[in-house]
N, C-alpha and C positions, 0 to 999 in steps of 0.2 A: 262423773256419775258413779255413785257407789255400785258395787257388784254383788253377785250371788255366788256363794261357794257351797260345796257339799261336804258334810261331815257324816260318815257312815258309822252307825253304832251297833252293827250286827254282832261284833265280837264282845260287846258289853251288854247292851239292852236285849239283843236277840237271844243270847245264851242265858239270860235270866228267865226266859219263857218257861212256864211250868211244863214239865214232861219232855223238854228238849235240851240237847247239849251238843257240843262239838269237841272233837279231839284237838290237841294243840297243833297238830299238823294241818288239820282242816281249817283252823283259825288262821294259820300262816298262809295257806293257799288263798283264803279270802282276802287277806291283806295284799297279796301279790296281784290278784285280779282287780282289786280296788285301785291299786297304783297304776295298773295297766289302763284302767278306765279313765284315769285322770281325777279321781276324787281327791279333794284337798287334804282330808284327814280321816284316819281310822281311829276310833276310840277302841283301842286294841285289847283292853282288859283291865284287870284290877291289881295294881301293884302292891296292895296291902295283903293280897291272898298268897300264901306261901306256895301253893301248887302251881300258881301262874308265873312264878319268878323266872324259872328256866325258860319258859316260852317267851316271856317279855324280853329277857336279855338276849335270846337268840334272834328275835325280830329286830332288835336294835343293832345287833351285829350285821344283819342283812341290810339294814339302812346304811350303816358305815361302809359296807361293801358296794353300795350303789344299787343293790337289788331292789330295795324298798326306798326308792327315791323318784320323785320329790315328795311323796306323800308324808305327812306328819303322823307320827304315832303317839297317841295321847292316852294317858291312864286316867281312870275315874276313881276318885276317892271321896270320902266324906270331908266336909270343910271343918276338920278338927286337927289340931296340931299333931296329935299322936298318929293320925293317919298319914300326914305328910312325912313325918319322921320314919314311919315304917316303910313307906313307899321308897324312900331313898336308901333305906337299909337293905331292902330286898332287891331293888333295881337301881343301883347307884347311878347309872348313866341316863336315867329317864330325864327328858327335858321339857315335856309338855304335859300339863295336868289340867283336869277339870275338877273343881272343888264344889261339892253339892251340899246344900242345906235347905231345909223346908222354910217357906216364908209366909204361907197363908195362916190366918187365924185358926182355921180348922186344924192344920197340921201342927202348929205350935202348941195348941191346946191338946189335941188328940194324941200326938206322938210323945211330947215331952211331959204330959200329965202335970202341968203346973210347975215343973222344976225349972223351966226356962221362960224368959220373957223375950219380946222382940229385940230389946236392947241386948240381951245375951246372944241372940242369933247374929246380930251385927258384930259383936265383939268376937264371937267364935270364928266367923268368916274372916274378919280382919287378921286375927292371929294366925289363921291357916294360910292366908295369902302371904303374910310377912315371912312365915316359916318357909314356904315354898321358894320365895325369892332368895332367902338366905342360903338355902341348900342347893340352889343352882337352876331352878326352873327358868326356861327361856320364854315360855308363854304360859299364861294362866287364864283359864276361863272359870267364871264363877256361875254356878247353876242355882237359879231360884226355883226350887221344887214347888210345884203347885202354884206357879205364877198366875195362872188363869183364875185362881180363886183368892189371889192376894189383892188387897186394895191398892190402888195406883200410887197413893202418896207414899206408902211404905215401900213399894217396889221401886219407885224413883230414888228414895233414900238409900235402899239397899244397893242399887246399881251405882249410885253416885259414890258411896263409900268404897265399893269394890274398885271403881276406876281410880279414885284418889289414892288407893294403896297399891296400885300397880296392875290390876287385872286388865287384860286386853279385850275381853268379851264378856258379855252377860248372857246366859242361856235362859230364855223364857220357856219354861216347861209347862206345857198343857198336859199335866201329868195324868189327868183322868179323861182327856178328850172332851173337856167341858166347853171349850170355846166353839164359836162358829166363825166363818170367814169375816163377818162384819165386826165382831167384838175383838178378834185378835188383830185385825188391821188397826183399829183405833188404839189398842193397847200398845202395840209395838211402835207405831208412829209417835205416840205420846212419849214413850220411853226414849226413843232415839232422839227426839227433839229436845227433851229436857236434860238428858244425861250426856248426849253426844258420845256414845260408845257403840261399837258394832254389836248387833243382836243375833243370837242363835235362836232358831226355832226348833223346839223339840215337841212334836205333836203325836198324840196317841189316837187310836181309831175307835174309841168306845161308842161314839155316835156316827161313825162312818165318814168322818170329815178330815182325817189326818193329812191327806195330800192337799185338799183345798185349803185347810187352815195354814199349812206350811207356805203355800204360794201367797195367800193373803197376808200372812205375817211378814214374809220377805218383802212384799210390796210396801207394807207399812214402815218397815225399817228403812227402806231405800227412800221412800217419800219423806221420811224424817231425816234424811241426810246421811245415813250410815250403811255400811256394808251388812249384808244378811248372810248367815250361815245356816243352811237347812240341814237338820238331822234326818237321817233316813235309816232303814234296815233293808237288807235284800229280801225281796218277796214280801215285805211288810211284816216279817216275823218279829214279834215282840210280846211283851207282857199283855195279858188279857186279849183284847181285840187287835193288838199289834200297833206298829208304828207306821209312819209315812213310808210307802214303798219307794225304794231307790229308783227303779226304772220308771215307774209311773210318775214320780215327782220330776225327774229329768225331762220326761216327755211333756209334762204340763208346763214346765218353764220354757221349753224350747219350741213347742208346737201349738200351744193354746192361742186363741184368737188375740192378736195384737200384743201379747205379753213380751215376747222376745224382741220386739221392735223397740221397746223402751227399757226393759230390765235385762241386763246382760250378765253372762257368766264371767267370773273372775279368772277362770282358766278353762282351757279346752277340755271337753268331755268326749271320750271315744265310745260312742253308743254301740259300736260293733262288739263290744265285750258283754253287752247286756244278756244275750242268750246264754253265753258260757257261764257267766257268774250266777245267773238265776237258776240254771240247771244244776250247777254244782251245789249251791246252797240247798236246793230241794233234795238232792241225793244225800248230802251230809247231814241235814236235819231229819231226813226221813219224812218230809212233808211235801205232798204233791203240789205242783203249781196249779191253782184253779184254772179251769179251761177258759174263763173269761178275764183272766188277768191281763191288764193293758200290756201290749207289746210282746209278751212272752207266753201267754196262755195258748193252749192248743187251738182255741177258736178265734184268736186275735186277728187272723187273716183267713178264716174259713168262711165260705159263702155257700148257702144252700138255696135260698129263695131265688126263684127264677128271675125276678127283676134285678135283684142284687148281683147274681152270677152274670147275667147278661151285661149289666152296667160295668162291673169290674173287669170283664174280659175286653170290653170296648176301650175302657180307660180306667186303670186302677184308682185314679184320683176321684172317680165317681163315688166309691164307697170305702176308700182307705185314706186316712188322714196322713199317713206316712208309709214308707216302703219297708217291707220285712227285712230287706238286705241291710238297712241302716242299723238294725239291731243284731246283726251277725247271724241271721236266719237265712235258710234257703238251701243249705247243703243237706243231702239225704243222710239219715242215720241208719247205721247197720248194727244189728245185734246177732251175735253167733247163736245159731240154733242147732248146730251139730256139736262136734267135739270142741271143747273149750278148756284151756288150761289156765287156772286162776293162780294168783300169787297170794297166799294167806299165811297165817301164823304157823302152819305146819308144813309149808312148802319145802321142797328139796331143791338142790342146785340145778338139776336137769330141767325141771319145770320152770324155775325162775329164769334160767338162761333162755328158754324158749320164749317166755313172755317179754323179756327185755330185747331179745333179738327181733321180735316183731316191731318194736319201736326203734330198731336200728341203733341200739345201744350195745356196745361191746366193752369188755373189761380187759385190762392189761394182763391180768393173770387170774388164776382160780382163787387165790387168797383174797384179792380185791372183791371178786364176785361174792365170796362167802361173807365178807364184811358188810356189803351192801344188803345182801339177803337177810342177814341177822337184824339189821335195822328195819327192813321191810316187815319182818315177822313181828317185831315189837310194835310197829305202827299199826299193824292189823289187830294186835291184841287190844290196843287202846281204842281204835275206831270201831271194832267189832263189825266190820264190813270190808269187802274187797276195796283196795285202793284204786283210784282212777289213774289214768295214764300220767297226768300232770304231777300227781303225788309221787309216783314211782320215779319219774324223771328228776323231780326235786331232790329226792333222797340220793339218787345216783350222782347228782351234780354237787350237792352240798351235804356230804355225809356227816361232817363234824357239827354243822348246825342242826341237822336232823337228830343227831344223838342228843344234843342239848334239849331239843323239843320233846324228846321221849323220856327225859330224865325226871322222875318224881322222887323227892327225898322227904319222907315224913319226918316231922320233928321227933327228937329222942325223948 
């Protein structure tokens, strides 16, 4: 039986969101949490973007060190040869790529303004896939942008040609959130049956159906005989109305009526990381978690109604579909309201030593402490907010990797 895998795109689609961004250290922490959670792949950035190159290389080093393992780290580029060449120039050791190109009549007409035909789209995609193979890509996904508005005959041809030239997966992009669970099911099932290639589901929330469409699309791919790879972002953060929410989608796959009995995960997911990763992304992006967000919202396990409160106290299963502890919730949170020493871009060694000492981190000598403090200062400059405990611990444990993350070298 084909399986379901999760590919998180927070570090690519999430950071494309208007008015939002992440520091390179924050992106790295998200990769670490995704790996801890058991997510199959992180679309960790843009290898054609110069300011991403040090970060991408640093994360690949962490993968080689076993810190980011077994998660796959995949770069997103346009399906054009020059992007492939630039990706390997800036990030020589990148091994997994997603190549994206528009496929709908609207996009071909509206974006290329008559300069490209559908045949040109196919040829560009093929040339890019062949270039990626030649330069050493171990896995290649081909993205059909605006697949939900692409006629099925061309979509089948596009996916078939991609498979013929060595692509391992085709990403069905519901770029504008146009699909509904019924149409995306039929589309992915048809695609899977006709092309016999694993299908990625990349769904947006413009009509509020990103999670439902992801589940329906995965069902269609599996019913068509192929593995399904669901794209998500943490807290659903993404362009316009956002993407399929990571935690909500995992809950839907594993807890919804009858679904998990037939449609299985390809690898184990550690839901206990849900609370931590959602809280960190909220802090890093500066976007509060909605109180009604599934699993991690402040009201997800809150009961006020007399009937509900009475029922849940008698037996939580009366009014709770799953337990809060499954998501890593339950521990009290404490916030200093008296004296607090923060570690920032202007911190001194005394205050820094106090902060690290509270985390039971000691340094061999004062010179080592000064070196770590200097990296912490730079990280604060980039993030423009106090670092969380895990970030400080990461810098102390991997100072050379942290230095690379904080290195930005503008072109001359």
